[in-house]
C-alpha positions in Angstrom: 0.0 0.1 0.0 2.6 2.5 1.0 4.7 1.5 -2.2 1.6 2.4 -4.2 1.2 5.6 -2.6 4.8 6.6 -3.0 5.0 5.5 -6.6 2.0 7.3 -7.9 1.7 9.9 -5.2 -1.9 9.3 -4.3 -3.8 9.4 -1.0 -4.5 6.3 1.0 -8.2 6.7 0.2 -7.4 6.3 -3.6 -5.0 3.5 -3.1 -7.5 1.6 -1.0 -10.0 2.2 -3.8 -7.8 0.7 -6.4 -6.8 -2.3 -4.5 -10.4 -2.7 -3.4 -9.3 -3.0 0.4 -11.1 -1.3 3.3 -9.4 1.8 4.8 -10.0 0.3 8.2 -7.6 -2.6 7.3 -5.0 -0.2 6.1 -5.2 2.0 9.3 -5.4 -0.8 11.8 -2.6 -1.1 14.3 -2.2 -4.3 16.3 -2.9 -4.0 20.0 -1.4 -7.5 20.7 1.1 -7.7 23.5 4.5 -8.6 21.9 5.5 -10.7 24.9 9.0 -9.3 25.0 9.9 -10.4 28.5 8.5 -13.8 27.8 10.5 -14.1 24.4 13.6 -13.0 26.2 13.4 -15.6 28.8 12.7 -18.4 26.3 15.9 -17.3 24.3 17.8 -17.3 27.5 16.8 -20.9 28.4 17.3 -22.0 24.9 20.9 -20.5 24.8 22.1 -22.2 28.1 20.2 -25.5 27.4 20.8 -25.9 23.7 19.1 -29.5 23.4 15.8 -28.5 25.1 12.7 -28.3 22.9 9.7 -26.1 23.7 8.0 -28.7 26.0 10.9 -28.8 28.4 11.2 -24.9 28.2 7.5 -24.7 28.9 8.0 -26.9 32.1 10.9 -24.6 33.2 8.7 -21.5 32.7 5.8 -23.0 34.7 8.2 -23.7 37.6 9.5 -20.2 37.5 5.8 -19.1 37.9 4.7 -18.0 34.4 1.0 -18.4 33.9 1.1 -19.5 30.3 0.1 -22.5 28.3 2.3 -24.7 26.1 0.8 -23.4 22.8 1.9 -19.8 23.5 5.4 -21.1 24.4 5.4 -23.2 21.1 4.4 -20.1 19.0 6.9 -17.8 20.4 9.6 -20.6 20.2 9.0 -21.0 16.6 8.9 -17.3 15.9 12.3 -16.9 17.6 13.7 -19.7 15.3 14.9 -21.9 18.2 13.8 -25.2 16.7 16.3 -28.0 17.6 17.6 -30.4 15.0 15.8 -33.8 15.2 19.1 -35.7 14.4 21.7 -34.5 16.9 25.4 -34.5 15.5 27.6 -37.3 16.6 29.6 -36.0 19.5 30.2 -32.5 18.3 30.7 -30.9 21.6 32.0 -27.7 20.1 29.5 -27.5 17.5 27.1 -24.6 17.2 23.5 -25.9 17.6 21.3 -23.0 17.2 21.2 -19.2 16.6 21.8 -16.9 13.7 25.3 -16.3 12.5 26.8 -12.9 13.6 29.1 -11.1 11.3 32.8 -10.9 12.3 33.7 -7.6 13.9 37.4 -8.0 14.8 40.4 -9.9 13.8 40.2 -13.7 14.8 36.6 -13.2 15.5 35.6 -15.8 12.8 37.6 -18.0 10.4 36.3 -20.0 7.5 37.8 -23.2 6.2 37.2 -25.6 3.2 38.9 -28.1 0.9 40.1 -27.7 -2.6 41.1 -30.5 -5.0 43.9 -30.4 -7.6 46.5 -32.7 -9.1 50.1 -33.2 -9.8 51.4 -33.3 -13.5 51.2 -37.1 -13.4 47.5 -37.2 -12.1 48.3 -37.8 -8.4 45.7 -36.2 -6.3 46.2 -33.1 -4.2 43.9 -31.7 -1.4 44.4 -28.0 -0.1 42.9 -27.0 3.2 42.0 -23.3 2.7 41.6 -21.0 5.7 40.7 -17.3 5.8 39.9 -14.8 8.4 36.5 -13.4 7.6 37.2 -9.9 9.0 40.8 -9.1 7.9 40.7 -11.4 4.8 44.1 -12.8 6.0 44.9 -16.3 4.9 46.5 -17.9 8.1 47.4 -21.2 6.3 47.1 -23.3 3.1 47.7 -27.0 4.0 48.7 -29.2 1.0 48.6 -33.0 1.2 47.7 -36.1 -0.8 45.2 -37.0 1.7 43.6 -35.2 4.8 42.3 -36.7 7.9 41.0 -35.0 11.1 44.3 -35.1 12.8 46.0 -33.4 9.8 43.4 -30.5 10.0 44.3 -30.0 13.6 48.0 -29.9 12.8 47.3 -27.3 10.2 45.2 -25.3 12.6 47.8 -25.5 15.2 50.3 -24.0 12.7 47.8 -21.2 11.9 47.1 -20.4 15.5 50.8 -20.3 16.5 51.4 -17.5 13.7 48.1 -15.5 14.0 46.3 -16.4 17.2 43.3 -18.4 18.1 40.0 -17.7 16.5 36.7 -17.6 18.4 34.6 -19.4 15.8 35.3 -21.3 12.7 32.8 -21.8 9.8 33.1 -25.1 7.9 31.0 -27.5 6.0 29.9 -31.0 7.1 32.9 -33.0 5.6 34.1 -36.0 7.3 37.4 -34.2 8.4 35.5 -31.4 9.9 33.1 -33.7 11.9 35.8 -35.8 13.1 36.5 -36.3 16.8 40.1 -35.0 16.5 38.8 -31.6 15.4 35.9 -31.5 18.0 38.3 -32.4 20.7 40.8 -29.7 19.5 38.0 -27.0 19.4 36.6 -27.9 22.8 40.1 -27.8 24.4 40.9 -24.4 22.8 37.5 -22.9 23.4 36.8 -22.5 19.7 33.2 -22.8 18.3 32.6 -24.8 15.2 29.7 -23.4 13.1 28.7 -26.0 10.4 26.9 -25.1 7.2 23.5 -26.5 6.3 23.8 -29.4 4.0 23.5 -28.2 0.3 23.9 -24.5 1.3 27.4 -23.4 0.2 26.2 -19.6 0.6 26.3 -20.3 4.4 30.2 -20.1 4.0 30.4 -17.4 1.3 33.6 -15.9 2.6 35.7 -19.1 1.9 33.9 -19.7 -1.4 34.9 -16.3 -2.7 38.5 -16.9 -1.4 38.6 -20.3 -3.1 37.6 -18.7 -6.4 40.6 -16.4 -6.4 42.9 -19.1 -5.2 41.8 -21.3 -8.2 42.2 -18.5 -10.7 45.5 -17.0 -9.5 47.3 -20.1 -8.3 46.0 -23.5 -9.1 45.1 -22.8 -12.7 48.4 -21.0 -13.2 50.9 -23.7 -12.3 52.0 -27.3 -12.9 52.9 -29.1 -9.8 55.9 -31.5 -10.2 55.6 -33.1 -6.8 54.2 -32.5 -3.2 57.0 -30.2 -2.1 56.8 -28.2 -5.4 53.0 -27.7 -4.8 53.6 -26.6 -1.3 56.3 -24.1 -2.2 54.2 -22.4 -5.1 51.1 -22.4 -3.0 52.9 -21.0 0.1 54.5 -18.2 -2.2 51.0 -17.3 -3.5 49.7 -17.2 0.2 52.5 -14.7 1.0 51.8 -12.6 -2.0 48.1 -12.7 -1.2 48.5 -11.5 2.4 51.3 -8.9 1.8 50.8 -7.5 -1.6 47.3 -8.2 -3.0 44.9 -5.3 -2.3 41.4 -6.3 -1.3 38.3 -4.1 -2.3 36.2 -4.8 0.8 38.9 -3.6 3.2 39.6 -0.2 1.5 41.9 -1.6 -1.1 44.4 -2.5 1.5 46.3 -5.7 1.7 45.1 -8.0 4.3 48.3 -7.6 6.5 48.0 -3.9 6.1 44.3 -4.0 7.3 45.3 -6.4 10.2 48.0 -3.9 11.4 45.7 -1.0 11.1 43.3 -2.9 13.4 45.9 -3.8 15.9 47.0 0.0 16.1 43.3 1.1 16.6 42.8 -1.4 19.3 46.0 -0.6 21.2 
């Protein structure tokens, strides 16, 4: 209705006449109680007890003295988007279970990681673990191996953490290496939260997808790799060039390391 009024510069009366809608409907303002305090308490319980559904939350609220029925709790629970997955992850203690993703606001606030595939000149398979800081765009590490296991992911992350510090969260997909007990134990021991993408939703991890695209165009497609050491040397050279010399449009045409340095100077 408002778009129609703005586009044709007509009054509400004429807009309602064109749409054959009563003016009382257009002018109506809901007097319904938004239940702000109840919504806040439901979210607080859901954040501390991540595997509780609305029925258990309803029981806890009744014990606290709230005079409500289960239907209202269920409605507010769904409107807040707190539904729990029916199939729980296998021993992913450090996994993020619910809640919307929050954009990174500082260095090491959130990293993203993924796997890419390539091959040597003779057809032998290569796997590259790509990692990027979502805020500064710094690439902490590019791990290159013929095969990757969960323990190998932990080794690459340890190397990256030693050089750049520990992240608060890591975005990743549901690959077998990322859901392994080795990575989950590492994340739990280091206080790192693993945030998994939804199956079939690569846009949930758009930062690493964009990084992988440039990595493919500027490095993997530009070189022949003679052996594993040659691949590691050329890929590491590209990583250093990316971090130190390649300007990035989303951070004011600075290089990732220049932006990281400016963030450090501003913070301290």
